BAKEDREN-535979 format. One record per atom (N, C-alpha, C): residue in three letters; x negated, y negated, z negated. Coordinates in steps of 0.02 Angstrom, whole numbers, padded with zeros to 5 digits, always signed. Layout:
% BAKEDREN-535979
ALAXYZ/...
% end
This chain:
% BAKEDREN-535979
MET-00702-00089-01416/MET-00698-00147-01338/MET-00652-00101-01314/LYS-00568-00131-01272/LYS-00545-00085-01226/LYS-00596-00089-01157/LYS-00577-00049-01110/LYS-00612-00037-01054/LYS-00562-00028-01004/ILE-00558-00068-00963/ILE-00499-00067-00896/ILE-00520-00076-00817/LEU-00493-00029-00797/LEU-00524-00001-00711/LEU-00477-00049-00663/VAL-00483-00111-00638/VAL-00447-00126-00598/VAL-00472-00081-00532/VAL-00421-00054-00483/VAL-00430-00043-00448/VAL-00374-00076-00390/ALA-00429-00074-00332/ALA-00377-00141-00292/ALA-00362-00102-00226/THR-00300-00114-00205/THR-00268-00088-00164/THR-00252-00138-00089/GLY-00267-00208-00075/GLY-00246-00268-00047/GLY-00199-00295-00077/GLY-00159-00312-00020/GLY-00082-00332-00021/GLY-00096-00419-00012/THR-00048-00458-00052/THR-00069-00541-00029/THR-00106-00583-00076/ILE-00117-00554-00127/ILE-00144-00569-00186/ILE-00227-00576-00162/ALA-00252-00542-00097/ALA-00298-00534-00087/ALA-00306-00535-00005/SER-00260-00584+00026/SER-00251-00597+00088/SER-00300-00647+00087/THR-00322-00663+00169/THR-00344-00746+00182/THR-00307-00743+00262/PRO-00293-00809+00288/PRO-00286-00797+00363/PRO-00319-00784+00411/HIS-00270-00764+00439/HIS-00302-00714+00513/HIS-00278-00759+00550/GLN-00303-00729+00615/GLN-00276-00750+00686/GLN-00209-00747+00692/GLU-00185-00690+00675/GLU-00108-00653+00668/GLU-00067-00671+00614/GLY-00078-00686+00558/GLY-00062-00738+00511/GLY-00106-00690+00440/LEU-00075-00687+00387/LEU-00118-00680+00319/LEU-00108-00609+00346/ALA-00175-00571+00304/ALA-00201-00515+00294/ALA-00225-00497+00245/PRO-00251-00444+00198/PRO-00302-00433+00150/PRO-00356-00446+00178/GLY-00409-00464+00148/GLY-00478-00469+00185/GLY-00521-00530+00135/MET-00510-00499+00073/MET-00557-00529+00006/MET-00592-00471-00021/THR-00662-00484-00027/THR-00707-00432-00037/THR-00694-00417-00107/ILE-00704-00365-00155/ILE-00707-00361-00231/ILE-00750-00420-00272/ASP-00784-00449-00247/ASP-00859-00464-00276/ASP-00784-00522-00274/GLN-00773-00570-00211/GLN-00700-00632-00227/GLN-00660-00612-00259/LEU-00634-00567-00277/LEU-00572-00541-00307/LEU-00588-00538-00370/ALA-00620-00514-00391/ALA-00679-00496-00459/ALA-00675-00579-00512/ARG-00703-00629-00460/ARG-00724-00681-00488/ARG-00656-00730-00532/TYR-00601-00690-00516/TYR-00525-00733-00545/TYR-00499-00681-00613/PHE-00532-00627-00610/PHE-00531-00578-00660/PHE-00546-00621-00745/GLU-00544-00676-00763/GLU-00573-00694-00810/GLU-00554-00642-00876/HIS-00580-00633-00944/HIS-00579-00608-00981/HIS-00638-00605-01021/SER-00601-00603-01091/SER-00644-00622-01154/SER-00702-00544-01173/GLN-00745-00584-01198/GLN-00776-00515-01223/GLN-00761-00471-01243/ASP-00727-00440-01289/ASP-00714-00380-01310/ASP-00660-00343-01282/VAL-00676-00342-01241/VAL-00628-00325-01158/VAL-00699-00303-01096/SER-00697-00244-01069/SER-00742-00244-01025/SER-00674-00217-00948/VAL-00721-00265-00893/VAL-00680-00245-00848/VAL-00745-00217-00789/ASP-00701-00146-00774/ASP-00737-00140-00688/ASP-00701-00143-00637/PHE-00716-00138-00587/PHE-00679-00136-00540/PHE-00691-00063-00482/HIS-00664-00047-00441/HIS-00645-00003-00377/HIS-00591-00010-00329/VAL-00620-00035-00266/VAL-00592-00013-00206/VAL-00582+00017-00170/LEU-00507+00050-00171/LEU-00484+00100-00171/LEU-00454+00094-00080/MET-00448+00059-00059/MET-00434+00027+00010/MET-00405-00053+00002/ASN-00388-00083+00065/ASN-00361-00139+00084/ASN-00306-00161+00137/LYS-00268-00135+00102/LYS-00188-00126+00122/LYS-00132-00170+00155/ASP-00104-00230+00189/ASP-00060-00236+00189/ASP-00002-00199+00150/SER+00059-00220+00119/SER+00050-00151+00063/SER+00155-00133+00103/THR+00151-00152+00153/THR+00201-00149+00226/THR+00179-00076+00231/ASN+00110-00047+00225/ASN+00072+00011+00272/ASN+00045+00044+00210/MET+00096+00048+00153/MET+00078+00102+00107/MET+00103+00150+00145/GLN+00065+00226+00120/GLN+00105+00271+00128/GLN+00114+00317+00073/PRO+00149+00362+00100/PRO+00136+00428+00010/PRO+00075+00434+00006/GLU+00025+00454+00037/GLU-00022+00499+00019/GLU-00091+00440+00005/ASP-00073+00389+00014/ASP-00091+00312+00000/ASP-00079+00325-00095/TRP-00009+00360-00110/TRP+00002+00357-00173/TRP-00043+00405-00221/LEU-00040+00473-00182/LEU-00096+00494-00207/LEU-00175+00474-00221/LYS-00199+00448-00160/LYS-00281+00435-00182/LYS-00263+00391-00252/MET-00223+00348-00253/MET-00218+00294-00339/MET-00188+00349-00396/ALA-00156+00386-00386/ALA-00143+00442-00452/ALA-00249+00452-00446/ARG-00264+00481-00414/ARG-00303+00531-00428/ARG-00357+00495-00450/VAL-00367+00454-00444/VAL-00423+00401-00457/VAL-00433+00392-00525/ILE-00368+00381-00554/ILE-00328+00364-00617/ILE-00357+00427-00646/ASP-00305+00476-00632/ASP-00311+00543-00693/ASP-00396+00555-00689/LYS-00402+00552-00625/LYS-00500+00584-00642/LYS-00545+00514-00693/SER-00520+00482-00711/SER-00541+00409-00733/SER-00515+00406-00809/GLN-00475+00417-00833/GLN-00436+00403-00866/GLN-00471+00435-00956/SER-00524+00457-00939/SER-00570+00484-00990/SER-00632+00411-01012/GLN-00627+00372-00963/GLN-00679+00340-00961/GLN-00636+00266-00984/TYR-00577+00250-00935/TYR-00525+00195-00968/TYR-00474+00211-01003/ASP-00478+00146-01065/ASP-00404+00141-01084/ASP-00332+00097-01052/SER-00346+00046-01002/SER-00283+00060-00966/SER-00340+00045-00891/PHE-00262+00024-00864/PHE-00291+00028-00778/PHE-00255-00033-00775/ILE-00252-00055-00690/ILE-00242-00130-00663/ILE-00236-00115-00566/ILE-00187-00133-00541/ILE-00189-00110-00494/ILE-00148-00158-00459/THR-00199-00190-00404/THR-00167-00252-00353/THR-00151-00223-00301/HIS-00097-00258-00294/HIS-00055-00212-00241/HIS-00010-00268-00212/GLY+00030-00259-00131/GLY+00074-00312-00115/GLY+00130-00295-00153/THR+00164-00327-00153/THR+00245-00342-00150/THR+00279-00307-00117/ASP+00262-00295-00057/ASP+00333-00255-00024/ASP+00336-00201-00055/THR+00308-00156-00053/THR+00312-00079-00068/THR+00293-00047-00140/MET+00282-00127-00195/MET+00252-00122-00250/MET+00279-00071-00307/ALA+00358-00083-00279/ALA+00420-00047-00345/ALA+00412+00041-00314/TYR+00372+00050-00263/TYR+00391+00104-00222/TYR+00339+00154-00263/THR+00259+00091-00248/THR+00204+00150-00274/THR+00195+00142-00362/ALA+00249+00091-00384/ALA+00263+00111-00477/ALA+00293+00163-00500/ALA+00365+00157-00453/ALA+00396+00215-00471/ALA+00345+00293-00437/ALA+00330+00297-00387/ALA+00279+00379-00389/ALA+00222+00396-00410/LEU+00208+00325-00448/LEU+00158+00331-00490/LEU+00174+00340-00562/SER+00213+00332-00571/SER+00271+00372-00639/SER+00269+00435-00659/TYR+00309+00464-00577/TYR+00284+00542-00582/TYR+00211+00553-00563/LEU+00186+00544-00546/LEU+00112+00557-00519/LEU+00084+00567-00572/LEU+00093+00541-00625/LEU+00042+00528-00694/LEU+00077+00533-00748/ASN+00163+00573-00732/ASN+00202+00567-00799/ASN+00154+00622-00856/GLY+00174+00592-00918/GLY+00125+00625-00975/GLY+00060+00585-00991/LEU+00039+00571-00948/LEU-00048+00501-00964/LEU-00051+00451-01007/ASN-00052+00492-01069/ASN-00077+00426-01110/ASN-00098+00346-01105/LYS-00076+00350-01043/LYS-00129+00259-01033/LYS-00075+00213-00995/THR-00109+00166-01009/THR-00051+00087-01006/THR-00093+00079-00917/ILE-00039+00100-00869/ILE-00055+00074-00829/ILE-00035+00008-00792/VAL-00049-00049-00746/VAL-00017-00101-00740/VAL-00052-00104-00667/ILE+00034-00144-00646/ILE+00025-00143-00551/ILE+00051-00224-00564/THR+00043-00266-00517/THR+00024-00325-00516/THR-00003-00350-00413/GLY+00006-00408-00413/GLY+00005-00435-00357/GLY+00017-00517-00355/SER+00021-00540-00282/SER+00059-00609-00299/SER+00119-00597-00241/GLN+00140-00671-00244/GLN+00183-00687-00156/GLN+00164-00728-00132/VAL+00093-00781-00168/VAL+00047-00798-00126/VAL-00029-00792-00131/PRO-00076-00782-00099/PRO-00142-00785-00123/PRO-00183-00800-00169/VAL-00220-00794-00191/VAL-00249-00794-00263/VAL-00280-00863-00242/SER-00323-00849-00183/SER-00360-00924-00132/SER-00333-01004-00142/PHE-00255-00961-00153/PHE-00215-01047-00107/PHE-00236-01100-00200/LYS-00232-01158-00158/LYS-00225-01203-00208/LYS-00163-01173-00243/ARG-00101-01198-00231/ARG-00029-01163-00264/ARG-00022-01076-00266/THR-00010-01069-00309/THR-00024-00981-00296/THR-00009-00966-00393/ASP+00031-00891-00377/ASP+00042-00858-00469/ASP+00020-00801-00443/ALA-00031-00791-00427/ALA-00064-00746-00424/ALA-00135-00742-00486/ARG-00154-00821-00477/ARG-00183-00808-00541/ARG-00156-00783-00618/LYS-00095-00820-00637/LYS-00053-00817-00679/LYS-00041-00728-00692/ASN-00009-00693-00657/ASN-00029-00640-00617/ASN-00077-00588-00648/ILE-00141-00589-00623/ILE-00182-00583-00661/ILE-00195-00601-00723/LYS-00189-00667-00773/LYS-00211-00667-00822/LYS-00151-00624-00856/ASP-00073-00603-00849/ASP-00056-00571-00882/ASP-00058-00520-00872/ALA-00082-00496-00827/ALA-00100-00378-00825/ALA-00137-00386-00864/LEU-00212-00413-00854/LEU-00234-00411-00895/LEU-00237-00415-00971/THR-00183-00456-01004/THR-00172-00451-01074/THR-00147-00414-01096/PHE-00068-00390-01055/PHE-00033-00322-01058/PHE-00085-00283-01071/ALA-00120-00249-00998/ALA-00144-00192-01032/ALA-00212-00180-01084/GLN-00212-00257-01088/GLN-00284-00246-01137/GLN-00232-00235-01229/ARG-00153-00276-01207/ARG-00144-00299-01322/ARG-00051-00222-01303/ALA-00043-00217-01254/ALA+00022-00186-01246/ALA+00033-00133-01297/ASP-00028-00090-01272/ASP-00018-00014-01312/ASP+00035+00033-01293/LEU+00052+00032-01215/LEU+00126+00059-01214/LEU+00089+00122-01157/PRO+00114+00180-01162/PRO+00097+00241-01098/PRO+00127+00232-01058/GLY+00110+00209-00983/GLY+00184+00208-00950/GLY+00157+00159-00901/VAL+00196+00157-00827/VAL+00182+00125-00781/VAL+00228+00078-00776/PHE+00208+00004-00772/PHE+00233-00051-00768/PHE+00213-00102-00732/ILE+00266-00128-00694/ILE+00244-00201-00660/ILE+00249-00237-00698/VAL+00180-00298-00680/VAL+00181-00371-00721/VAL+00185-00414-00660/PHE+00244-00445-00676/PHE+00244-00503-00623/PHE+00291-00553-00662/ASP+00249-00646-00646/ASP+00300-00683-00666/ASP+00309-00672-00734/GLY+00258-00655-00795/GLY+00273-00692-00854/GLY+00319-00616-00891/LYS+00323-00547-00834/LYS+00388-00520-00876/LYS+00352-00432-00843/ALA+00351-00375-00910/ALA+00343-00315-00883/ALA+00414-00292-00876/ILE+00406-00234-00834/ILE+00447-00217-00792/ILE+00428-00126-00790/LEU+00470-00086-00820/LEU+00465-00022-00805/LEU+00463-00003-00744/GLY+00387+00054-00729/GLY+00384+00060-00643/GLY+00468+00087-00625/THR+00495+00119-00663/THR+00549+00178-00616/THR+00613+00110-00630/ARG+00579+00059-00659/ARG+00643+00028-00658/ARG+00668-00054-00608/ALA+00594-00054-00573/ALA+00573-00110-00520/ALA+00616-00115-00462/ILE+00630-00174-00463/ILE+00647-00193-00359/ILE+00626-00267-00367/LYS+00595-00254-00293/LYS+00584-00340-00270/LYS+00647-00346-00240/LEU+00670-00411-00265/LEU+00734-00445-00250/LEU+00723-00492-00194/ARG+00668-00515-00204/ARG+00656-00606-00163/ARG+00587-00590-00131/THR+00609-00625-00092/THR+00525-00627-00052/THR+00483-00686-00021/LYS+00506-00730-00077/LYS+00470-00805-00068/LYS+00457-00820-00147/SER+00517-00804-00181/SER+00505-00845-00271/SER+00449-00805-00327/TYR+00419-00844-00359/TYR+00375-00800-00402/TYR+00422-00744-00444/ASP+00465-00742-00436/ASP+00498-00709-00486/ASP+00522-00645-00445/ALA+00483-00620-00420/ALA+00509-00586-00353/ALA+00539-00530-00379/PHE+00528-00499-00454/PHE+00558-00431-00458/PHE+00609-00432-00506/GLU+00642-00409-00510/GLU+00693-00364-00579/GLU+00693-00305-00601/SER+00721-00293-00659/SER+00741-00236-00684/SER+00788-00223-00678/VAL+00809-00152-00655/VAL+00885-00132-00659/VAL+00904-00083-00677/ASN+00970-00088-00732/ASN+00959-00035-00778/ASN+00939-00025-00814/TYR+00903-00068-00845/TYR+00844-00062-00897/TYR+00822-00132-00939/PRO+00817-00136-00991/PRO+00785-00176-01024/PRO+00705-00224-01005/TYR+00723-00267-00994/TYR+00635-00288-00978/TYR+00610-00261-01049/ILE+00533-00230-01020/ILE+00485-00223-01071/ILE+00437-00267-01139/ALA+00436-00316-01093/ALA+00390-00381-01117/ALA+00399-00442-01092/ASP+00379-00504-01129/ASP+00367-00521-01110/ASP+00265-00560-01123/ILE+00243-00582-01051/ILE+00170-00621-01065/ILE+00153-00680-01075/ALA+00130-00713-01114/ALA+00126-00794-01087/ALA+00071-00813-01136/ASP+00026-00866-01117/ASP-00049-00887-01155/ASP-00088-00829-01181/LYS-00083-00777-01169/LYS-00137-00731-01177/LYS-00109-00669-01227/HIS-00032-00679-01261/HIS+00007-00649-01286/HIS+00073-00605-01259/VAL+00076-00522-01298/VAL+00123-00513-01265/VAL+00171-00488-01324/ARG+00218-00524-01308/ARG+00314-00492-01363/ARG+00332-00434-01318/ILE+00338-00389-01342/ILE+00357-00341-01359/ILE+00440-00342-01345/HIS+00483-00317-01309/HIS+00556-00318-01329/HIS+00597-00266-01336/PHE+00541-00199-01313/PHE+00572-00140-01281/PHE+00540-00075-01279/ARG+00547-00022-01356/ARG+00495+00034-01337/ARG+00546+00058-01309/MET+00503+00102-01270/MET+00553+00173-01247/MET+00544+00227-01289/GLU+00597+00279-01316/GLU+00592+00319-01372/GLU+00549+00376-01323/ALA+00515+00426-01350/ALA+00471+00475-01308/ALA+00538+00536-01269/GLU+00534+00542-01234/GLU+00571+00566-01188/GLU+00579+00664-01219/LYS+00644+00701-01185/LYS+00660+00741-01237/LYS+00617+00813-01224/THR+00613+00784-01147/THR+00613+00856-01096/THR+00552+00846-01065/ALA+00476+00875-01084/ALA+00415+00869-01051/ALA+00399+00921-00992/VAL+00391+00882-00958/VAL+00377+00894-00871/VAL+00296+00908-00846/PRO+00291+00957-00832/PRO+00216+00956-00834/PRO+00187+00911-00759/LYS+00129+00891-00780/LYS+00085+00867-00751/LYS+00088+00893-00642/HIS+00110+00852-00618/HIS+00105+00865-00543/HIS+00083+00803-00506/ILE+00022+00822-00454/ILE+00019+00780-00402/ILE+00006+00813-00334/GLY+00081+00789-00335/GLY+00075+00808-00261/GLY+00132+00752-00218/ILE+00138+00764-00136/ILE+00214+00735-00145/ILE+00204+00756-00061/CYS+00272+00782-00053/CYS+00335+00784+00007/CYS+00353+00735+00058/PRO+00332+00713+00119/PRO+00359+00648+00148/PRO+00396+00658+00155/ASP+00435+00727+00166/ASP+00505+00743+00224/ASP+00564+00741+00211/VAL+00569+00665+00186/VAL+00633+00651+00152/VAL+00664+00589+00215/PHE+00732+00584+00198/PHE+00747+00519+00241/PHE+00807+00481+00174/LEU+00809+00430+00202/LEU+00841+00367+00171/LEU+00889+00333+00224/LEU+00964+00346+00215/LEU+01017+00359+00245/LEU+01066+00302+00231/ARG+01085+00253+00239/ARG+01129+00189+00203/ARG+01198+00209+00240/ALA+01248+00218+00225/ALA+01302+00220+00230/ALA+01345+00147+00270/PHE+01386+00141+00320/PHE+01410+00093+00330/PHE+01458+00120+00408/PRO+01520+00073+00359/PRO+01581+00101+00417/PRO+01552+00103+00516/GLY+01599+00133+00501/GLY+01560+00178+00584/GLY+01501+00206+00585/LEU+01486+00249+00549/LEU+01414+00278+00552/LEU+01451+00359+00549/SER+01396+00380+00627/SER+01397+00437+00660/SER+01413+00501+00622/PRO+01440+00554+00614/PRO+01422+00611+00579/PRO+01406+00656+00628/ALA+01366+00647+00681/ALA+01329+00684+00733/ALA+01263+00676+00704/PHE+01245+00619+00677/PHE+01183+00605+00636/PHE+01164+00641+00596/PHE+01206+00681+00567/PHE+01191+00733+00515/PHE+01168+00784+00542/ALA+01201+00825+00611/ALA+01171+00872+00652/ALA+01084+00860+00657/PHE+01055+00809+00659/PHE+01010+00790+00694/PHE+00950+00803+00619/LEU+00982+00769+00568/LEU+00941+00781+00495/LEU+00935+00870+00506/GLN+00964+00902+00502/GLN+00948+00974+00468/GLN+00878+00990+00512/ASN+00849+00972+00548/ASN+00811+01004+00609/ASN+00739+00951+00591/HIS+00745+00905+00530/HIS+00688+00865+00515/HIS+00680+00830+00448/VAL+00727+00854+00420/VAL+00686+00827+00353/VAL+00712+00892+00305/LYS+00677+00876+00230/LYS+00694+00915+00182/LYS+00735+00910+00136/GLY+00744+00836+00117/GLY+00797+00807+00090/GLY+00839+00752+00121/LEU+00858+00741+00078/LEU+00923+00658+00120/LEU+00937+00623+00061/ILE+00937+00580+00080/ILE+00968+00516-00006/ILE+00990+00465+00047/ILE+01070+00452+00013/ILE+01106+00433+00029/ILE+01132+00375-00015/GLU+01124+00317+00005/GLU+01157+00263-00028/GLU+01210+00234-00001/SER+01285+00273-00049/SER+01339+00281-00048/SER+01380+00205-00044/PHE+01453+00207-00052/PHE+01491+00148-00067/PHE+01484+00144-00124/GLY+01512+00112-00176/GLY+01517+00090-00242/GLY+01518+00149-00287/ASN+01544+00206-00295/ASN+01543+00246-00359/ASN+01519+00304-00334/GLY+01485+00326-00270/GLY+01477+00375-00243/GLY+01540+00395-00176/GLY+01553+00352-00173/GLY+01602+00382-00090/GLY+01583+00377-00030/LEU+01619+00427+00005/LEU+01578+00425+00082/LEU+01663+00437+00126/PRO+01669+00420+00188/PRO+01722+00420+00228/PRO+01724+00487+00239/PHE+01797+00504+00229/PHE+01798+00589+00272/PHE+01873+00585+00305/GLU+01885+00535+00314/GLU+01950+00515+00391/GLU+01906+00474+00438/ASN+01935+00507+00493/ASN+01906+00491+00570/ASN+01831+00517+00555/ARG+01799+00456+00567/ARG+01717+00507+00551/ARG+01712+00524+00469/ASP+01702+00583+00471/ASP+01689+00636+00417/ASP+01630+00639+00392/LEU+01595+00612+00324/LEU+01544+00606+00328/LEU+01525+00666+00264/VAL+01568+00675+00246/VAL+01571+00722+00198/VAL+01553+00796+00241/THR+01594+00817+00285/THR+01579+00884+00299/THR+01491+00883+00334/GLY+01461+00826+00350/GLY+01401+00815+00361/GLY+01347+00829+00305/VAL+01381+00841+00240/VAL+01325+00826+00187/VAL+01346+00882+00173/GLU+01402+00907+00184/GLU+01415+01022+00165/GLU+01351+01044+00190/LYS+01387+01030+00265/LYS+01351+01060+00343/LYS+01254+01059+00294/LEU+01235+01003+00293/LEU+01160+01015+00253/LEU+01155+01064+00205/VAL+01196+01056+00149/VAL+01190+01069+00080/VAL+01179+01145+00097/ARG+01235+01170+00141/ARG+01209+01240+00150/ARG+01166+01285+00191/GLN+01125+01219+00224/GLN+01059+01238+00259/GLN+01002+01243+00199/GLY+01011+01209+00141/GLY+00991+01213+00079/GLY+00918+01150+00065/ILE+00969+01074+00113/ILE+00934+01036+00096/ILE+00986+00977+00064/PRO+00942+00961-00012/PRO+00948+00935-00032/PRO+00988+00859-00013/VAL+01053+00861-00057/VAL+01062+00787-00020/VAL+01072+00740-00091/ILE+01037+00692-00097/ILE+01026+00657-00161/ILE+01096+00585-00138/ILE+01148+00567-00197/ILE+01181+00535-00188/ILE+01173+00466-00225/THR+01152+00411-00175/THR+01171+00364-00247/THR+01212+00296-00230/THR+01222+00233-00241/THR+01248+00179-00225/THR+01224+00133-00205/GLN+01246+00101-00149/GLN+01214+00014-00121/GLN+01231-00018-00169/CYS+01274-00025-00234/CYS+01271-00081-00274/CYS+01188-00074-00338/LEU+01171-00121-00355/LEU+01122-00112-00375/LEU+01115-00109-00453/GLU+01175-00107-00482/GLU+01194-00097-00538/GLU+01254-00071-00552/GLU+01216-00039-00633/GLU+01297+00012-00679/GLU+01303+00091-00612/GLY+01246+00080-00589/GLY+01259+00152-00566/GLY+01318+00182-00552/GLN+01338+00249-00554/GLN+01392+00268-00493/GLN+01433+00335-00537/ASN+01493+00330-00540/ASN+01544+00408-00575/ASN+01575+00398-00482/MET+01536+00504-00482/MET+01578+00523-00420/MET+01654+00553-00408/GLU+01652+00556-00499/GLU+01717+00582-00519/GLU+01767+00534-00498/LEU+01775+00460-00531/LEU+01808+00427-00529/LEU+01873+00429-00446/TYR+01854+00438-00396/TYR+01881+00405-00351/TYR+01885+00483-00303/GLU+01935+00491-00277/GLU+01930+00566-00218/GLU+01889+00549-00159/VAL+01846+00489-00164/VAL+01809+00494-00085/VAL+01742+00511-00125/GLY+01745+00503-00213/GLY+01678+00543-00216/GLY+01684+00610-00236/LYS+01724+00602-00264/LYS+01712+00687-00289/LYS+01734+00720-00243/ARG+01762+00718-00161/ARG+01761+00758-00117/ARG+01671+00759-00106/VAL+01620+00714-00114/VAL+01567+00715-00091/VAL+01536+00772-00152/ALA+01540+00757-00210/ALA+01508+00812-00286/ALA+01539+00871-00236/ASP+01601+00893-00228/ASP+01655+00958-00221/ASP+01572+00990-00162/ALA+01588+00930-00113/ALA+01530+00950-00047/ALA+01460+00981-00058/GLY+01426+00959-00143/GLY+01366+00987-00142/GLY+01306+00905-00147/GLY+01324+00864-00161/GLY+01299+00804-00151/GLY+01267+00806-00199/ILE+01214+00764-00253/ILE+01193+00769-00298/ILE+01171+00681-00322/THR+01232+00678-00360/THR+01239+00594-00397/THR+01151+00592-00449/ALA+01131+00524-00415/ALA+01074+00482-00452/ALA+01083+00463-00495/GLY+01149+00453-00548/GLY+01175+00419-00571/GLY+01153+00329-00582/ASP+01095+00313-00629/ASP+01096+00239-00639/ASP+01029+00218-00619/MET+00989+00268-00566/MET+00934+00282-00531/MET+00906+00227-00480/ASN+00852+00202-00475/ASN+00861+00150-00421/ASN+00854+00190-00352/THR+00868+00157-00293/THR+00829+00174-00254/THR+00766+00180-00242/GLU+00708+00159-00237/GLU+00647+00139-00247/GLU+00639+00218-00294/ALA+00642+00242-00355/ALA+00640+00292-00389/ALA+00660+00357-00347/ILE+00716+00368-00352/ILE+00737+00429-00308/ILE+00692+00441-00231/VAL+00682+00377-00214/VAL+00635+00434-00148/VAL+00578+00441-00148/ALA+00543+00407-00227/ALA+00463+00437-00253/ALA+00490+00504-00264/LYS+00561+00541-00326/LYS+00564+00569-00359/LYS+00561+00633-00312/LEU+00614+00613-00254/LEU+00623+00667-00215/LEU+00557+00695-00197/MET+00518+00638-00164/MET+00446+00687-00110/MET+00396+00722-00178/TRP+00403+00678-00228/TRP+00386+00720-00311/TRP+00405+00801-00301/VAL+00472+00816-00301/VAL+00509+00847-00321/VAL+00490+00932-00270/LEU+00480+00882-00211/LEU+00494+00937-00151/LEU+00419+00950-00143/ALA+00400+00944-00155/ALA+00314+00958-00158/ALA+00321+01003-00212/GLN+00317+01007-00265/GLN+00358+01084-00303/GLN+00392+01136-00290/THR+00459+01118-00271/THR+00481+01189-00249/THR+00544+01162-00206/SER+00592+01203-00155/SER+00617+01168-00126/SER+00684+01214-00145/ASP+00700+01268-00186/ASP+00745+01300-00236/ASP+00807+01222-00225/PRO+00874+01228-00215/PRO+00919+01196-00215/PRO+00938+01177-00283/ALA+00950+01220-00329/ALA+00954+01212-00392/ALA+00927+01197-00422/THR+00844+01207-00403/THR+00792+01179-00456/THR+00798+01105-00424/VAL+00791+01088-00362/VAL+00797+00999-00348/VAL+00831+00965-00385/LYS+00883+00993-00401/LYS+00933+00963-00432/LYS+00927+00942-00508/LYS+00919+01002-00511/LYS+00889+01023-00604/LYS+00843+00971-00618/MET+00782+00947-00571/MET+00722+00892-00582/MET+00740+00825-00569/ILE+00789+00814-00515/ILE+00825+00757-00486/ILE+00864+00741-00546/GLN+00904+00777-00609/GLN+00966+00761-00638/GLN+00911+00750-00730/THR+00855+00779-00727/THR+00809+00775-00774/THR+00769+00682-00793/PRO+00786+00646-00848/PRO+00759+00621-00875/PRO+00669+00594-00856/ILE+00634+00573-00797/ILE+00584+00580-00809/ILE+00582+00477-00799/ALA+00500+00473-00856/ALA+00469+00401-00858/ALA+00554+00347-00862/HIS+00573+00367-00883/HIS+00644+00333-00903/HIS+00686+00327-00852/ASP+00668+00363-00802/ASP+00707+00326-00740/ASP+00792+00327-00709/LEU+00808+00373-00782/LEU+00888+00398-00787/LEU+00898+00388-00852/ASP+00962+00357-00874/ASP+01015+00350-00931/ASP+01067+00412-00949/TYR+01083+00406-00866/TYR+01159+00464-00874/TYR+01171+00474-00814/ILE+01188+00526-00786/ILE+01224+00581-00752/ILE+01305+00563-00716/
% end
């Protein structure tokens, strides 16, 4: 008999109307009634927190990781009920924090509370149970709208539609329907073994480049962050004329602050060697993130910085594929 632990964290799925709007408010007994399952599976429930996921913090990722790590010998699979707004960040973070754990970890939620008459929550719960019971795939996955997405490759693309999440730069793992799992893609074992580390350093900053961004901002950052992620233009370019951002990157790197360069484009990653505006950033010490998505980069940099502040080691770890977050540099 498969044993599954459901870890409840709040979110829309468990929300009820309040004076100020929808907010998590269901008890675990109320939520558990919607987890209908067959007799050949055992489902236990644990209330970890009751948060709108907008309020989710890196310290909460650690709480989830520790509960699962502590319970791994007692359960075959895990389901986390979670709000959708920061679900992709949590999925990526748990992929690193629980790297190497040979269990299926499913994160699901909904766009509409489970208690409403018209809701996607009941289908997502049923699909999450099916995937947790039958997929037999180790790793962290978001199960939503009948699809399973690898935890390091998911983004939330829509605020209202039931198909809220997309898999970026990676195949969908499976379809789930009528209590059946159809696997489309099985991940190969990664060649590099990375030791498990349950730790987070949240002192990072995410900066989206835009025309007119002042280089003076970099002087402020050097005294306030331990790592910077820049969503650059196109293939990794930043301006070096007039408002020179490349020199700002170089100054931070000289201070020992790693600067990770990603792209504002959702698909196909980046190639910083293609154009002068990108090559100058690379020459200044910017670390390319290849085809990783921003949610994964944020979580990975926090996880890496909890282990080391050595710039060379940070670069190596960021550019090492972990939980299939990266296909090329």
